[in-house]
C-alpha positions as YAML, in Angstrom:
chain: A
units: angstrom
residues:
- id: 1
  name: MET
  ca: [25.05, 66.89, 121.77]
- id: 2
  name: ARG
  ca: [27.45, 68.72, 123.67]
- id: 3
  name: ARG
  ca: [28.54, 65.74, 125.88]
- id: 4
  name: ILE
  ca: [29.36, 63.63, 122.77]
- id: 5
  name: ARG
  ca: [30.90, 66.10, 121.03]
- id: 6
  name: ASN
  ca: [33.65, 66.70, 124.48]
- id: 7
  name: ASN
  ca: [34.02, 62.68, 124.50]
- id: 8
  name: ILE
  ca: [34.60, 63.15, 120.65]
- id: 9
  name: LEU
  ca: [37.21, 65.74, 120.96]
- id: 10
  name: ASN
  ca: [39.15, 63.84, 124.42]
- id: 11
  name: SER
  ca: [39.58, 60.77, 121.97]
- id: 12
  name: ILE
  ca: [41.38, 62.59, 119.71]
- id: 13
  name: HIS
  ca: [43.52, 63.79, 122.38]
- id: 14
  name: GLU
  ca: [43.84, 60.48, 123.65]
- id: 15
  name: GLN
  ca: [44.33, 59.15, 120.81]
- id: 16
  name: PHE
  ca: [47.25, 61.11, 119.63]
- id: 17
  name: ALA
  ca: [48.86, 60.38, 122.94]
- id: 18
  name: GLU
  ca: [48.92, 56.73, 122.42]
- id: 19
  name: ASN
  ca: [50.26, 57.07, 118.95]
- id: 20
  name: GLN
  ca: [53.19, 59.15, 119.81]
- id: 21
  name: ASN
  ca: [54.08, 56.52, 122.51]
- id: 22
  name: HIS
  ca: [53.78, 53.98, 119.72]
- id: 23
  name: HIS
  ca: [55.78, 55.21, 116.93]
- id: 24
  name: GLN
  ca: [58.98, 56.40, 119.75]
- id: 25
  name: ALA
  ca: [59.01, 52.50, 120.76]
- id: 26
  name: LEU
  ca: [58.84, 51.70, 117.35]
- id: 27
  name: PHE
  ca: [61.43, 53.68, 116.46]
- id: 28
  name: ILE
  ca: [63.73, 52.24, 119.37]
- id: 29
  name: GLN
  ca: [63.16, 48.44, 118.10]
- id: 30
  name: LEU
  ca: [63.38, 49.29, 114.60]
- id: 31
  name: LEU
  ca: [66.45, 50.72, 115.05]
- id: 32
  name: VAL
  ca: [68.01, 48.48, 117.42]
- id: 33
  name: ALA
  ca: [66.99, 45.41, 115.13]
- id: 34
  name: LEU
  ca: [68.83, 47.31, 112.12]
- id: 35
  name: LEU
  ca: [71.98, 48.34, 113.81]
- id: 36
  name: VAL
  ca: [72.20, 44.22, 114.80]
- id: 37
  name: LEU
  ca: [71.48, 43.03, 111.58]
- id: 38
  name: PHE
  ca: [74.10, 45.34, 109.70]
- id: 39
  name: GLY
  ca: [76.93, 44.79, 112.34]
- id: 40
  name: GLY
  ca: [76.60, 40.95, 111.29]
- id: 41
  name: PHE
  ca: [76.22, 41.99, 107.67]
- id: 42
  name: GLY
  ca: [78.96, 44.18, 107.76]
- id: 43
  name: TYR
  ca: [81.31, 42.02, 109.74]
- id: 44
  name: THR
  ca: [80.67, 38.96, 107.10]
- id: 45
  name: TYR
  ca: [80.97, 41.59, 104.41]
- id: 46
  name: VAL
  ca: [84.41, 42.80, 105.55]
- id: 47
  name: HIS
  ca: [85.55, 39.57, 105.81]
- id: 48
  name: THR
  ca: [84.76, 37.74, 102.96]
- id: 49
  name: THR
  ca: [87.36, 36.79, 100.49]
- id: 50
  name: ASP
  ca: [87.47, 35.19, 96.87]
- id: 51
  name: SER
  ca: [90.65, 33.57, 98.04]
- id: 52
  name: ILE
  ca: [88.80, 30.71, 99.83]
- id: 53
  name: PRO
  ca: [86.68, 28.37, 97.49]
- id: 54
  name: TYR
  ca: [83.63, 29.48, 96.30]
- id: 55
  name: THR
  ca: [81.90, 26.84, 97.76]
- id: 56
  name: GLN
  ca: [83.38, 26.33, 101.32]
- id: 57
  name: THR
  ca: [81.11, 26.73, 103.83]
- id: 58
  name: TYR
  ca: [82.95, 27.07, 106.88]
- id: 59
  name: ILE
  ca: [85.37, 29.69, 108.23]
- id: 60
  name: GLN
  ca: [88.89, 29.73, 107.28]
- id: 61
  name: GLY
  ca: [91.01, 32.01, 110.02]
- id: 62
  name: MET
  ca: [89.10, 35.50, 109.95]
- id: 63
  name: TYR
  ca: [87.58, 35.34, 106.94]
- id: 64
  name: VAL
  ca: [84.76, 33.22, 104.99]
- id: 65
  name: SER
  ca: [83.73, 32.25, 101.32]
- id: 66
  name: ASN
  ca: [81.52, 34.13, 99.05]
- id: 67
  name: SER
  ca: [78.99, 31.81, 99.46]
- id: 68
  name: ILE
  ca: [78.82, 32.55, 102.98]
- id: 69
  name: LEU
  ca: [77.92, 36.20, 102.14]
- id: 70
  name: ILE
  ca: [75.39, 35.62, 99.95]
- id: 71
  name: THR
  ca: [73.49, 33.46, 102.24]
- id: 72
  name: VAL
  ca: [74.03, 36.27, 104.96]
- id: 73
  name: THR
  ca: [72.41, 38.86, 102.49]
- id: 74
  name: LEU
  ca: [69.93, 36.60, 101.68]
- id: 75
  name: VAL
  ca: [68.68, 36.64, 105.50]
- id: 76
  name: VAL
  ca: [69.12, 40.14, 105.94]
- id: 77
  name: LEU
  ca: [67.32, 41.04, 103.28]
- id: 78
  name: LEU
  ca: [64.58, 38.38, 103.90]
- id: 79
  name: VAL
  ca: [64.67, 40.66, 107.58]
- id: 80
  name: LEU
  ca: [64.22, 43.56, 105.76]
- id: 81
  name: LEU
  ca: [61.84, 42.55, 103.99]
- id: 82
  name: LEU
  ca: [59.54, 41.35, 107.09]
- id: 83
  name: LEU
  ca: [60.17, 44.86, 108.36]
- id: 84
  name: ASN
  ca: [58.52, 46.51, 105.44]
- id: 85
  name: LEU
  ca: [55.89, 44.32, 105.98]
- id: 86
  name: ILE
  ca: [54.89, 45.48, 109.20]
- id: 87
  name: ILE
  ca: [55.55, 48.49, 108.54]
- id: 88
  name: LEU
  ca: [53.03, 48.18, 105.92]
- id: 89
  name: HIS
  ca: [50.48, 46.62, 107.96]
- id: 90
  name: LEU
  ca: [50.92, 49.41, 110.75]
- id: 91
  name: GLY
  ca: [50.88, 52.07, 107.94]
- id: 92
  name: TYR
  ca: [47.83, 50.98, 106.46]
- id: 93
  name: ALA
  ca: [45.92, 49.86, 110.10]
- id: 94
  name: PHE
  ca: [46.93, 53.58, 110.94]
- id: 95
  name: ARG
  ca: [44.75, 54.73, 107.73]
- id: 96
  name: ARG
  ca: [42.24, 52.24, 108.54]
- id: 97
  name: ASP
  ca: [41.50, 53.33, 111.92]
- id: 98
  name: GLN
  ca: [41.59, 57.04, 110.66]
- id: 99
  name: THR
  ca: [39.09, 56.60, 108.24]
- id: 100
  name: LEU
  ca: [36.91, 54.64, 110.66]
- id: 101
  name: ASN
  ca: [37.11, 57.80, 113.15]
- id: 102
  name: MET
  ca: [36.75, 60.41, 110.70]
- id: 103
  name: ARG
  ca: [33.15, 58.36, 109.72]
- id: 104
  name: ILE
  ca: [32.23, 58.27, 113.47]
- id: 105
  name: ARG
  ca: [32.65, 61.86, 114.11]
- id: 106
  name: LYS
  ca: [31.47, 63.35, 111.06]
- id: 107
  name: LYS
  ca: [28.07, 61.16, 111.99]
- id: 108
  name: GLU
  ca: [27.92, 62.29, 115.31]
- id: 109
  name: LEU
  ca: [29.04, 66.12, 114.86]
- id: 110
  name: GLY
  ca: [27.66, 66.73, 111.50]
- id: 111
  name: GLY
  ca: [28.11, 70.42, 109.93]
- id: 112
  name: GLU
  ca: [30.56, 71.00, 113.20]
- id: 113
  name: TYR
  ca: [33.38, 68.45, 112.22]
- id: 114
  name: ASP
  ca: [34.92, 70.86, 109.26]
- id: 115
  name: ASP
  ca: [35.06, 73.69, 112.10]
- id: 116
  name: VAL
  ca: [36.32, 71.56, 114.44]
- id: 117
  name: PHE
  ca: [38.93, 69.01, 112.41]
- id: 118
  name: GLY
  ca: [39.11, 70.81, 108.88]
- id: 119
  name: ASP
  ca: [41.61, 68.62, 106.79]
- id: 120
  name: LEU
  ca: [43.36, 67.69, 109.43]
- id: 121
  name: TYR
  ca: [42.27, 63.64, 110.52]
- id: 122
  name: ASP
  ca: [41.30, 63.25, 106.88]
- id: 123
  name: PRO
  ca: [42.72, 59.99, 105.13]
- id: 124
  name: SER
  ca: [42.17, 60.17, 102.16]
- id: 125
  name: GLY
  ca: [42.85, 61.56, 98.64]
- id: 126
  name: LYS
  ca: [46.69, 60.52, 99.34]
- id: 127
  name: GLY
  ca: [48.46, 59.36, 96.56]
- id: 128
  name: PHE
  ca: [50.68, 56.63, 95.46]
- id: 129
  name: TRP
  ca: [53.53, 58.23, 97.54]
- id: 130
  name: SER
  ca: [51.65, 59.53, 100.28]
- id: 131
  name: TYR
  ca: [49.39, 56.88, 101.14]
- id: 132
  name: LEU
  ca: [51.62, 55.99, 104.24]
- id: 133
  name: PRO
  ca: [51.64, 58.14, 107.42]
- id: 134
  name: ASN
  ca: [54.80, 60.17, 107.35]
- id: 135
  name: PHE
  ca: [56.20, 58.18, 109.99]
- id: 136
  name: TYR
  ca: [55.45, 54.57, 108.77]
- id: 137
  name: ALA
  ca: [56.77, 55.89, 105.20]
- id: 138
  name: ILE
  ca: [60.00, 56.93, 106.07]
- id: 139
  name: PHE
  ca: [60.85, 54.00, 107.42]
- id: 140
  name: PHE
  ca: [59.61, 51.96, 104.51]
- id: 141
  name: TRP
  ca: [61.92, 54.09, 102.25]
- id: 142
  name: ILE
  ca: [64.67, 53.60, 104.26]
- id: 143
  name: ILE
  ca: [64.62, 50.07, 104.85]
- id: 144
  name: SER
  ca: [64.10, 49.81, 100.87]
- id: 145
  name: ILE
  ca: [66.95, 51.44, 99.70]
- id: 146
  name: LEU
  ca: [69.43, 50.11, 102.53]
- id: 147
  name: GLN
  ca: [68.03, 46.69, 100.61]
- id: 148
  name: LEU
  ca: [69.25, 48.12, 97.11]
- id: 149
  name: ILE
  ca: [72.46, 49.05, 98.94]
- id: 150
  name: VAL
  ca: [73.37, 45.52, 100.41]
- id: 151
  name: PHE
  ca: [72.28, 44.16, 96.94]
- id: 152
  name: ALA
  ca: [74.44, 46.53, 94.86]
- id: 153
  name: GLY
  ca: [77.21, 45.96, 97.76]
- id: 154
  name: ILE
  ca: [77.57, 42.06, 97.03]
- id: 155
  name: CYS
  ca: [76.85, 42.76, 93.08]
- id: 156
  name: VAL
  ca: [80.30, 44.81, 93.27]
- id: 157
  name: LYS
  ca: [82.10, 42.18, 95.66]
- id: 158
  name: GLU
  ca: [84.86, 40.48, 94.00]
- id: 159
  name: GLY
  ca: [84.25, 36.76, 92.93]
- id: 160
  name: LEU
  ca: [81.07, 36.77, 94.33]
- id: 161
  name: ILE
  ca: [78.64, 36.70, 90.90]
- id: 162
  name: CYS
  ca: [80.97, 33.63, 89.75]
- id: 163
  name: PHE
  ca: [78.25, 31.26, 90.17]
- id: 164
  name: SER
  ca: [79.57, 28.71, 87.62]
- id: 165
  name: LYS
  ca: [81.02, 26.23, 89.99]
- id: 166
  name: SER
  ca: [77.87, 27.25, 92.73]
- id: 167
  name: PRO
  ca: [74.06, 26.92, 90.72]
- id: 168
  name: CYS
  ca: [72.82, 27.25, 94.38]
- id: 169
  name: SER
  ca: [74.49, 30.51, 95.17]
- id: 170
  name: LEU
  ca: [73.19, 31.74, 92.00]
- id: 171
  name: VAL
  ca: [68.89, 30.66, 93.26]
- id: 172
  name: GLU
  ca: [70.38, 32.84, 96.27]
- id: 173
  name: PHE
  ca: [71.37, 35.66, 94.55]
- id: 174
  name: LEU
  ca: [68.02, 35.30, 92.03]
- id: 175
  name: ALA
  ca: [66.04, 35.37, 95.64]
- id: 176
  name: CYS
  ca: [67.76, 38.30, 96.64]
- id: 177
  name: PHE
  ca: [66.56, 40.58, 93.96]
- id: 178
  name: PHE
  ca: [63.02, 39.02, 94.07]
- id: 179
  name: ILE
  ca: [63.00, 39.87, 97.75]
- id: 180
  name: ILE
  ca: [63.30, 43.34, 96.56]
- id: 181
  name: VAL
  ca: [60.67, 43.48, 94.09]
- id: 182
  name: ILE
  ca: [58.60, 41.65, 96.47]
- id: 183
  name: SER
  ca: [58.96, 45.04, 99.16]
- id: 184
  name: TYR
  ca: [57.35, 47.19, 95.96]
- id: 185
  name: PHE
  ca: [54.70, 44.52, 95.48]
- id: 186
  name: PHE
  ca: [54.08, 44.63, 99.04]
- id: 187
  name: TYR
  ca: [53.88, 48.26, 98.71]
- id: 188
  name: TYR
  ca: [51.59, 48.48, 95.70]
- id: 189
  name: ASN
  ca: [49.09, 45.74, 97.06]
- id: 190
  name: THR
  ca: [48.55, 47.77, 100.25]
- id: 191
  name: TYR
  ca: [48.07, 51.14, 98.54]
- id: 192
  name: GLU
  ca: [44.83, 49.08, 96.48]
- id: 193
  name: LYS
  ca: [43.95, 48.21, 99.69]
- id: 194
  name: TYR
  ca: [43.53, 52.04, 101.13]
- id: 195
  name: LYS
  ca: [41.97, 52.64, 97.69]
- id: 196
  name: ARG
  ca: [39.13, 49.86, 98.45]
- id: 197
  name: LEU
  ca: [39.26, 50.97, 102.05]
- id: 198
  name: LEU
  ca: [38.06, 54.74, 101.26]
- id: 199
  name: SER
  ca: [35.57, 53.47, 98.35]
- id: 200
  name: LYS
  ca: [33.89, 51.61, 100.88]
...
């Protein structure tokens, strides 16, 4: 029994170190991806002018038309959606593994579990706004806010939402809106998966 207990304690230290290294690597990767993404979007946004015909699809000098900007926006929002889906998947996987580890430890340690771990590694009882681990929740909400900022940015861009001569751009604009909604839908869906996990 003592040996099993020591193995469990050692495993939690190893898991903690691995999680910290993973968080640092993920932070750097996401930061680089966001910088590159917003560098390209920012350049396009600044160099968009409504003096170029809306449906013109090529670069004139250093400026581009509104149709180019809305297409770039669609791509940016799709990439941000992908990043959010990855974060939600990793956050759920963390809670799933945490639940499994807690059940194994409780089975092996019995009454000693509370003395050793208490509530520190308990993944249950998390609400809708807190079910993701802190690290993943921060990234999810930052990316979600960036999605809203990008969408609001194109809404106030002069001449961009005049779709009378470009129905295709209207479709892209609506797709941009629904991409943002999809992020929140998947957040809710992942929360439901988390609740089902705990009920098993």
